[in-house]
C-alpha positions as CSV (number, residue, x, y, z in Angstrom):
1,M,-2.5,-0.6,1.5
2,T,-1.8,2.9,0.3
3,S,-5.0,4.2,-1.3
4,F,-5.0,6.2,-4.6
5,S,-7.4,6.1,-7.5
6,V,-6.3,4.6,-10.8
7,S,-7.4,7.9,-12.4
8,S,-4.7,9.8,-10.5
9,V,-1.9,7.9,-12.3
10,D,-0.6,9.9,-15.2
11,F,-0.6,7.4,-18.1
12,V,-0.8,10.1,-20.7
13,K,2.7,11.5,-19.9
14,V,4.4,8.2,-20.7
15,N,2.3,7.1,-23.7
16,G,0.0,4.8,-21.8
17,L,2.5,2.9,-19.7
18,V,4.1,3.7,-16.3
19,P,7.2,2.0,-14.9
20,V,6.7,-0.2,-11.8
21,I,9.5,-0.9,-9.4
22,V,8.9,-4.2,-7.7
23,Q,10.4,-4.5,-4.2
24,D,10.2,-7.4,-1.7
25,A,8.0,-6.1,1.2
26,E,10.1,-7.9,3.8
27,T,13.7,-7.8,2.6
28,K,13.4,-4.5,0.8
29,S,15.4,-6.0,-2.1
30,V,14.5,-4.6,-5.6
31,L,13.3,-7.6,-7.6
32,M,12.5,-6.2,-11.1
33,L,11.2,-3.4,-13.2
34,G,8.0,-3.7,-15.3
35,Y,5.4,-1.6,-16.9
36,M,1.6,-1.2,-16.4
37,N,-1.1,0.3,-18.4
38,E,-4.4,1.2,-16.8
39,A,-5.9,-2.2,-17.3
40,A,-2.9,-3.9,-15.8
41,L,-3.1,-1.6,-12.7
42,E,-6.8,-2.3,-12.3
43,K,-6.2,-6.1,-12.5
44,T,-3.3,-5.9,-10.0
45,L,-5.5,-4.0,-7.5
46,A,-8.4,-6.3,-8.0
47,E,-6.6,-9.6,-7.8
48,K,-3.7,-8.6,-5.4
49,R,-1.2,-10.2,-7.8
50,V,1.1,-8.0,-9.9
51,T,0.1,-7.9,-13.5
52,F,2.1,-6.0,-16.1
53,Y,1.6,-4.9,-19.7
54,S,4.1,-6.9,-21.8
55,R,5.6,-4.7,-24.4
56,T,6.9,-7.6,-26.4
57,K,3.7,-9.7,-26.3
58,E,1.5,-6.6,-26.4
59,R,-0.9,-7.9,-23.8
60,L,-1.5,-8.1,-20.1
61,W,0.8,-10.5,-18.3
62,T,0.5,-11.6,-14.7
63,K,3.9,-12.4,-13.3
64,G,3.9,-16.2,-12.6
65,E,1.0,-17.1,-14.9
66,T,3.3,-19.8,-16.5
67,S,5.9,-20.5,-13.8
68,G,3.7,-20.1,-10.7
69,N,6.2,-17.6,-9.3
70,F,3.6,-15.0,-8.5
71,L,4.2,-11.6,-7.0
72,N,1.5,-11.2,-4.3
73,L,0.7,-7.6,-3.7
74,V,1.3,-6.1,-0.2
75,D,1.2,-2.4,-1.1
76,L,1.2,-0.2,-4.2
77,Q,2.5,3.4,-4.0
78,L,2.4,6.3,-6.4
79,D,5.4,8.6,-6.7
80,C,5.3,12.4,-6.4
81,D,5.1,13.0,-10.2
82,Q,2.2,10.4,-10.4
83,D,4.0,8.6,-13.3
84,T,5.9,5.8,-11.4
85,L,4.6,3.0,-9.2
86,L,6.3,1.1,-6.4
87,A,4.9,-2.4,-5.8
88,L,5.7,-4.0,-2.5
89,V,5.2,-7.7,-2.8
90,N,5.6,-11.1,-1.3
91,P,7.3,-13.1,-4.1
92,I,6.5,-16.8,-4.6
93,G,9.7,-18.4,-5.8
94,P,12.4,-16.6,-7.8
95,T,11.4,-13.5,-9.7
96,C,13.5,-13.7,-12.8
97,H,12.7,-16.0,-15.6
98,T,16.4,-17.2,-15.5
99,G,15.7,-18.7,-12.0
100,T,17.5,-16.0,-10.0
101,D,15.9,-14.3,-7.0
102,T,15.9,-10.9,-8.8
103,C,16.3,-9.7,-12.4
104,F,19.6,-8.0,-11.3
105,G,21.3,-11.2,-10.4
106,T,21.4,-10.5,-6.7
107,E,20.1,-12.7,-3.9
108,N,16.9,-11.7,-2.2
109,E,18.0,-12.0,1.4
110,G,17.9,-8.4,2.6
111,E,20.0,-7.4,5.6
112,F,21.8,-10.3,7.0
113,V,20.3,-10.1,10.5
114,R,16.8,-10.7,9.0
115,H,18.2,-13.6,6.9
116,L,19.9,-15.1,10.0
117,E,16.6,-14.7,11.9
118,K,14.8,-16.8,9.3
119,V,17.4,-19.5,9.5
120,I,17.0,-19.6,13.3
121,Q,13.2,-19.8,13.0
122,Q,13.6,-22.7,10.5
123,R,15.9,-24.6,13.0
124,R,13.2,-24.0,15.6
125,D,10.3,-25.2,13.4
126,E,12.2,-28.0,11.5
127,P,14.8,-29.2,14.1
128,N,17.9,-31.0,12.9
129,E,19.8,-33.2,15.3
130,E,23.1,-31.8,14.0
131,S,22.1,-28.2,14.5
132,Y,23.5,-26.3,17.5
133,T,20.6,-23.9,17.2
134,A,18.0,-26.7,17.3
135,S,19.8,-28.1,20.3
136,L,19.3,-24.8,22.2
137,F,15.6,-24.8,21.5
138,K,15.4,-28.4,22.6
139,K,17.0,-27.5,26.0
140,G,14.3,-24.9,26.7
141,I,13.9,-21.2,27.4
142,N,16.0,-21.3,30.6
143,K,19.1,-22.6,28.8
144,V,18.6,-20.1,25.9
145,A,18.3,-17.2,28.4
146,Q,21.3,-18.4,30.3
147,K,23.4,-18.4,27.1
148,V,22.4,-14.8,26.4
149,G,23.6,-13.9,29.9
150,E,26.9,-15.7,29.5
151,E,27.6,-14.1,26.1
152,A,26.7,-10.7,27.5
153,V,29.3,-11.1,30.3
154,E,31.9,-12.3,27.8
155,L,31.3,-9.3,25.6
156,V,31.7,-6.9,28.6
157,I,35.0,-8.6,29.5
158,E,36.3,-8.3,26.0
159,A,35.2,-4.6,25.9
160,K,37.8,-3.8,28.6
161,D,40.6,-5.0,26.3
162,D,41.8,-3.9,22.9
163,N,41.5,-7.1,20.9
164,E,39.2,-6.2,18.0
165,E,38.8,-9.7,16.8
166,L,37.8,-11.1,20.1
167,F,35.4,-8.2,20.9
168,L,33.6,-8.5,17.5
169,N,33.3,-12.3,17.8
170,E,31.8,-12.0,21.3
171,A,29.4,-9.3,19.9
172,A,28.4,-11.6,17.1
173,D,27.8,-14.5,19.6
174,L,25.6,-12.2,21.8
175,L,23.5,-11.1,18.8
176,Y,23.1,-14.6,17.6
177,H,21.9,-15.9,21.0
178,Y,19.7,-12.9,21.4
179,L,18.0,-13.8,18.1
180,V,17.5,-17.3,19.3
181,L,16.0,-16.0,22.6
182,L,13.6,-13.8,20.6
183,A,12.6,-16.8,18.5
184,A,12.1,-19.0,21.5
185,K,9.8,-16.4,23.0
186,G,7.8,-16.2,19.7
187,Y,9.1,-12.7,18.8
188,E,11.0,-11.2,15.9
189,W,13.7,-8.6,15.3
190,E,11.0,-6.3,13.9
191,D,9.1,-6.4,17.2
192,V,12.1,-4.9,19.0
193,M,12.6,-2.4,16.2
194,K,9.0,-1.2,16.6
195,V,9.7,-0.5,20.3
196,L,12.9,1.4,19.4
197,R,11.1,3.4,16.7
198,S,8.3,4.4,19.2
199,R,11.0,5.7,21.6
200,H,12.8,7.7,18.9
201,R,12.1,11.4,19.1
């Protein structure tokens, strides 16, 4: 977690409260905006659950204290002017009191590749007989690897022609089966991204 002292936050500039942008640490979706005073910040850091200062109730308020939909703290960052916080969290359940994922009415699924990866992992861990993905896992790593090879060949063949729809469909098939292969091997998309980042100069 990013380290900074509570005393470094400029509460004076904004009359004792600083805005806190809450972002899902995994999907990077912005979930909500709240406010903290010094006591709320100290409680958040101590308990690793996001606590705000409620301007309507005029008291500290831990998100989820009534609903159970807590915001478990992953990291807390202070902006360059020292008067705004960014809370990276793992949300438990929907964030908004209306029942939606975010307070902006958007779904918290992040980029679609990561969402698809989670669905694939779920099919691996909770197999359904009607699921094509689950059937691939059931057939074993050799079959999954074979499918990746087949889809790669089909993509290369389509690349030689000018049919956009067929090419993009084969590209999607390859990416999907590649994600299945990663899941079958116990890896994630992010593991591959780390390797690519390490190569980037």
